C-alpha positions in Angstrom: -2.7 -9.6 -56.1 -5.0 -9.2 -53.1 -4.3 -6.5 -50.5 -5.7 -6.1 -47.0 -7.3 -2.8 -46.1 -4.3 -1.8 -44.1 -1.9 -2.7 -47.0 -3.9 -0.5 -49.3 -3.8 2.3 -46.8 -0.1 1.9 -46.5 0.3 2.2 -50.2 -1.8 5.4 -50.0 0.4 6.7 -47.1 3.5 6.0 -49.1 2.1 7.8 -52.1 1.2 10.9 -50.0 4.6 11.0 -48.3 3.5 10.1 -44.7 5.0 6.6 -44.7 7.9 4.7 -46.1 7.7 1.5 -48.2 9.4 -1.4 -46.3 12.2 -3.4 -47.9 12.2 -7.2 -47.7 14.6 -10.0 -46.7 14.2 -13.8 -46.9 15.3 -16.4 -44.4 15.3 -20.1 -44.7 14.9 -22.7 -42.0 14.3 -26.4 -42.6 13.9 -25.7 -46.3 11.1 -23.2 -45.6 11.4 -19.6 -46.8 10.0 -16.7 -44.8 10.0 -13.0 -45.8 10.4 -10.2 -43.3 9.9 -6.6 -44.4 11.8 -3.9 -42.6 12.7 -0.2 -42.6 16.3 1.0 -42.1 17.4 4.4 -40.8 20.7 3.9 -42.7 24.3 4.6 -41.6 24.5 7.4 -39.1 26.2 10.4 -40.7 29.8 10.8 -39.7 30.2 7.3 -38.1 32.2 4.4 -39.3 31.7 2.2 -36.2 28.2 2.4 -34.7 25.7 0.2 -32.8 22.5 -1.0 -34.5 19.1 -1.7 -32.9 16.7 -4.1 -34.5 13.2 -3.1 -33.3 10.2 -5.6 -33.1 6.8 -4.0 -32.8 3.7 -5.1 -30.8 0.1 -5.9 -31.6 -1.6 -4.0 -34.6 1.0 -1.2 -34.6 3.8 -2.1 -37.1 7.3 -0.8 -37.8 5.9 2.6 -38.7 5.3 3.2 -34.9 9.0 3.8 -34.5 9.5 6.1 -37.5 9.8 9.2 -35.4 13.1 7.8 -34.2 14.7 7.8 -37.6 15.5 11.6 -37.9 17.3 11.3 -34.5 19.5 8.4 -35.4 22.4 10.5 -36.7 22.4 12.7 -33.6 22.9 9.6 -31.4 25.2 7.6 -33.7 22.7 4.7 -34.0 21.4 2.7 -36.8 17.8 1.5 -36.5 16.2 -1.4 -38.3 12.5 -1.8 -37.8 11.4 -5.4 -38.5 7.8 -6.2 -39.3 6.6 -9.3 -37.7 4.9 -12.0 -39.7 1.6 -10.9 -41.3 2.5 -7.2 -41.1 3.4 -4.9 -44.1 4.2 -7.8 -46.4 6.0 -10.1 -44.1 5.0 -13.8 -44.6 1.6 -14.5 -42.9 1.1 -17.5 -40.7 -0.2 -20.6 -42.4 -3.3 -22.6 -41.3 -1.3 -24.9 -39.0 0.4 -22.0 -37.3 -2.9 -20.2 -36.9 -4.4 -23.3 -35.2 -1.4 -23.3 -32.8 -1.8 -19.6 -32.0 -5.5 -20.1 -31.3 -4.9 -22.9 -28.9 -6.1 -25.8 -31.0 -2.9 -27.8 -30.4 -0.8 -29.0 -27.4 1.6 -27.2 -25.1 4.4 -29.0 -26.9 3.2 -27.5 -30.2 3.0 -24.0 -28.8 6.6 -24.3 -27.4 7.8 -25.5 -30.8 6.0 -22.6 -32.5 7.8 -20.1 -30.3 11.1 -21.8 -30.7 10.7 -21.6 -34.5 9.7 -17.9 -34.4 12.8 -17.2 -32.3 15.0 -19.0 -34.9 13.4 -17.1 -37.8 13.9 -13.8 -36.1 17.4 -14.7 -35.2 18.2 -15.6 -38.8 16.7 -12.3 -39.9 18.9 -10.4 -37.5 21.9 -12.4 -38.6 21.2 -12.1 -42.3 20.5 -8.4 -42.2 23.6 -7.8 -40.1 25.6 -9.3 -43.0 23.5 -7.7 -45.8 23.7 -4.2 -44.3 27.4 -4.7 -43.5 26.9 -3.6 -39.9 30.2 -2.9 -38.1 31.2 -5.7 -35.7 32.7 -3.1 -33.3 29.4 -1.4 -32.7 27.4 -4.6 -32.1 23.7 -5.0 -32.3 20.7 -5.1 -29.9 17.2 -6.5 -30.4 14.3 -4.4 -29.0 10.8 -5.8 -28.6 7.9 -3.6 -27.5 4.7 -4.8 -25.9 3.6 -8.1 -27.6 7.0 -7.9 -29.3 8.3 -9.1 -25.9 7.3 -12.7 -26.8 9.5 -12.5 -29.9 12.5 -10.8 -28.4 12.5 -13.5 -25.7 12.1 -16.2 -28.3 15.1 -14.6 -30.1 17.2 -15.1 -26.9 16.0 -18.7 -26.6 17.1 -19.4 -30.2 20.6 -20.3 -29.0 19.1 -23.5 -27.6 17.8 -24.7 -31.0 18.9 -26.4 -34.2 19.7 -23.1 -35.9 22.8 -23.5 -38.0 26.1 -23.1 -36.0 27.6 -20.4 -38.3 24.6 -18.1 -37.6 24.8 -18.9 -33.9 28.5 -18.0 -33.7 27.9 -14.7 -35.6 25.0 -13.7 -33.3 27.0 -14.6 -30.2 29.8 -12.3 -31.4 27.5 -9.4 -32.4 24.5 -9.2 -29.9 25.2 -6.9 -27.0 21.7 -6.5 -25.6 18.0 -7.4 -25.8 15.7 -4.6 -24.9 12.1 -5.2 -24.0 9.7 -2.3 -23.9 6.6 -2.3 -21.6 5.7 -6.0 -21.5 2.1 -6.9 -20.5 1.8 -9.6 -17.9 0.6 -12.1 -20.4 3.9 -11.7 -22.4 5.7 -12.7 -19.2 3.5 -15.7 -18.6 1.8 -14.2 -15.6 -1.9 -14.6 -15.2 -4.3 -11.7 -14.4 -4.8 -11.4 -10.6 -8.4 -11.9 -9.4 -10.6 -8.9 -9.7 -8.4 -7.1 -12.2 -9.8 -5.0 -15.0 -9.2 -5.1 -18.7 -11.4 -3.4 -21.4 -11.2 -6.5 -23.6 -13.2 -8.5 -21.0 -15.5 -5.7 -19.9 -19.0 -6.8 -20.6 -20.4 -3.3 -20.5 -18.4 -2.3 -23.6 -20.2 -3.0 -26.9 -18.2 -5.3 -29.2 -18.1 -2.6 -31.9 -16.4 -0.2 -29.5 -13.9 -2.6 -27.8 -11.0 -1.9 -30.1 -11.2 1.9 -29.8 -11.7 1.8 -26.0 -8.9 -0.7 -25.6 -6.4 1.3 -27.5 -7.4 4.5 -25.7 -7.0 2.7 -22.4 -3.7 1.3 -23.6 -2.3 4.7 -24.6 -3.5 6.5 -21.5 -1.6 8.0 -18.6 -2.5 6.5 -15.2 -2.3 8.2 -11.9 -1.3 5.4 -9.5 -0.7 5.5 -5.8 2.6 4.9 -4.0 4.3 2.3 -6.2 7.0 1.6 -3.7 4.5 -0.4 -1.7 4.1 -2.9 -4.5 0.5 -3.2 -3.3 -1.9 -4.0 -6.1 -4.5 -1.8 -4.5 -2.6 1.4 -5.3 -2.8 0.8 -9.1 -5.5 2.7 -11.1 -6.8 0.0 -13.4 -9.7 1.6 -15.2 -9.6 5.4 -15.6 -6.6 7.2 -17.2 -5.6 10.6 -15.8 -8.0 13.1 -17.4 -5.4 15.8 -17.1 -3.1 14.0 -19.6 -4.5 13.2 -23.1 -4.0 9.6 -24.2 -1.6 9.1 -27.0 -4.4 7.8 -29.3 -6.3 11.0 -28.7 -3.4 13.0 -30.1 -3.0 10.9 -33.2 -4.6 12.0 -36.5 -6.2 9.6 -38.9 -3.1 9.9 -41.1 -0.9 9.0 -38.1 -2.9 5.7 -37.6 -2.7 4.9 -41.3 1.1 5.3 -41.2 1.8 3.2 -38.1 -0.9 0.6 -37.7 -3.1 -2.1 -39.2 -6.2 -1.3 -37.2 -8.2 -1.3 -40.4 -7.8 -5.1 -40.7 -9.5 -5.7 -37.3 -8.3 -8.2 -34.6 -5.3 -10.3 -35.5 -4.6 -13.9 -34.8 -1.6 -13.2 -32.5 -4.0 -11.5 -30.1 -4.5 -15.1 -28.8 -1.2 -14.7 -27.0 -3.2 -13.0 -24.2 -5.3 -16.1 -23.7 -4.8 -18.3 -20.6 -3.7 -21.3 -22.6 -0.5 -19.5 -23.7 0.6 -18.7 -20.1 2.6 -21.9 -19.5 4.4 -21.6 -22.8 5.3 -17.9 -22.2 6.3 -18.5 -18.6 8.7 -21.2 -19.7 10.1 -18.8 -22.3 10.8 -16.3 -19.6 12.5 -18.9 -17.5 14.7 -20.0 -20.3 15.6 -16.6 -21.8 16.0 -14.5 -18.7 16.7 -16.7 -15.7 18.4 -19.9 -17.1 22.2 -19.5 -16.6 23.0 -22.2 -19.1 21.2 -20.4 -21.9 22.6 -17.0 -20.8 26.1 -18.6 -21.2 25.4 -18.9 -24.9 25.3 -15.1 -25.2 28.9 -14.2 -24.1 28.6 -10.5 -25.0 25.5 -10.1 -22.7 26.0 -9.6 -19.0 23.4 -7.6 -17.2 19.6 -7.6 -17.5 17.4 -4.6 -16.8 13.7 -3.8 -16.5 12.6 -0.2 -16.8 8.9 0.7 -16.6 6.9 3.9 -16.4 5.0 5.2 -13.4 2.1 6.2 -15.6 1.8 3.0 -17.7 -1.0 0.4 -17.4 -1.4 -1.7 -14.3 -0.8 -4.9 -16.3 2.8 -3.8 -16.9 3.6 -2.5 -13.4 2.2 -5.4 -11.5 4.1 -8.1 -13.4 7.3 -6.1 -13.0 6.8 -6.3 -9.3 6.5 -10.0 -9.6 9.8 -10.1 -11.6 11.4 -8.0 -8.8 10.3 -10.4 -6.2 11.7 -13.3 -8.2 15.0 -11.5 -8.7 15.4 -10.5 -5.1 15.1 -14.2 -4.1 18.1 -15.1 -6.3 21.6 -15.4 -4.9 23.2 -13.7 -7.9 20.5 -11.4 -9.4 21.1 -10.5 -13.0 18.1 -8.2 -13.4 18.0 -4.5 -12.5 14.9 -2.3 -12.2 14.3 1.4 -12.7 11.1 3.4 -12.7 10.7 6.0 -15.5 8.9 9.1 -14.3 5.9 10.1 -16.4 6.1 7.3 -18.9 3.1 5.5 -20.4 2.9 2.6 -22.9 3.7 4.9 -25.8 6.2 7.2 -24.3 9.7 7.2 -25.9 11.4 6.3 -22.7 14.9 7.0 -21.6 14.2 9.9 -19.3 17.4 11.8 -18.4 17.6 10.7 -14.7 18.2 7.2 -16.0 20.9 7.9 -18.6 23.6 6.8 -16.2 22.2 3.3 -15.9 23.6 0.3 -17.6 26.5 -0.3 -20.0 26.9 -1.3 -23.6 26.4 -4.9 -22.8 23.1 -4.6 -20.9 21.0 -7.5 -21.9 17.3 -7.0 -21.2 15.9 -3.5 -20.7 12.1 -3.2 -20.4 11.3 0.4 -21.3 8.2 2.4 -21.9 8.6 3.6 -25.4 8.1 5.0 -28.7 5.6 7.6 -29.9 5.3 10.6 -27.5 9.0 11.4 -26.8 11.3 9.8 -29.4 14.3 11.7 -28.3 14.2 10.2 -24.8 14.1 6.7 -26.2 17.1 7.4 -28.4 19.0 8.8 -25.4 18.4 5.6 -23.5 19.2 3.2 -26.2 22.3 5.1 -27.1 23.5 4.8 -23.5 22.7 1.1 -23.3 24.8 0.5 -26.5 27.6 2.8 -25.6 26.9 5.1 -28.5 27.1 8.9 -28.5 
C-alpha cells in the first residue's frame, strides 16, 4: 500500500503519542461508496443528553487542527466529531473526473453538480454517524466548517435540495440545529478580490519555493487594522501582520505541524477553489444555502444565521463580511446577525466572553475565527450556540 508523506508522518505521530488514528465510515450515493475518516471526542462525562458538533477542516490542515478542543468537551457537555474531507487522512481521494472539475476543465453546470454531490456525501456522513454513534436526539447536532471548509458546510445545507434519500433528509431535518462557519475567505463566499488587493499567493516577489511558508505565516498572523466600523477597504492592513503578536505558525513546533496538517504533500487540488472560475458556483451556493427562504424552510430546526469575525484576522475575511452585512441590511427580514470578536485571528479559538450571550441553540450560521490559539474560547461559544453547559 502506498502512503503519502503526510500519511507516513501521521503514522509516526500516532506511534509517538502526539496524534490519534482516525476511524472510518462509509457512505453510499448512486451506488458509489465513499469513505470519510473522523475523530470522536466521545460521550461527555456525566451527560445523557448533549449536543454534538461535526467539524469540517480547511485547506491542508486536517481534523487534527481541532484536537485541542477534545480535552475541553466534558467541561462544556459537548461531543465533537472531526471529519476529514476527501483526500485527507485516509478519506477517499477525488477521482480523475472530479480533479478535472476542481481544476476548471469542465463547465459551470459540472462544478455546481460537483458541489451538490459533495454536500450530499457530507450530509450522509453526518446522518450515518449520528446513527452509528447513537447521538441523542434531544441534544441535536451542528455542522461547523472552518476556512475552506466553508464551501462544504454550505454544500451540506444545500443538500436538502437534492436527490438524497428521503429518510436521511427527514432525520437531518429533525437533528440539525445549526451550521457554524469559521472565518471564510472571500473566495469561499463567491466574492472576487477587489482591485489592488494583496495576497501572498499572487505576489511575484516571493520565490515559488517560499510561497507556502509565507502564505501560512500571513494566514496565521494578527493584523492591526484601522477603524473597522467605517467598512472602508483602505483601513485594512493587507500585507504586514502586527510584529508585536507572533503568528500562530511561528508558535507551532515541527511536531505540531505533523499532527495537524498535510503540508508535507505540497499544494492540494482543492486549492483551485480560490480560482476565479469557481466564483459563480460558490456565489450561487451562498445564495441558496444562506439567503434562499425556500431552502431554509427545509431546515425547520434552524432559525437564525450569524456571522462572527475577528478584528485581527486577514483582510480577505473582514472585507467579504462587510459585503454580507450590506446585503443583509438591504433585506426586509434579515436572518443574518454579525458580531466582531476582539483580538481574533484566523487560528484563534473564538467565542470570546463578551459574545457568549449571543444566539440560541437553534442558531444556524455562525462564522467564527477559530481553533488553535485559544480552544477554550471556541468551546464556550459553540456550547452557547447549542444550548449546552
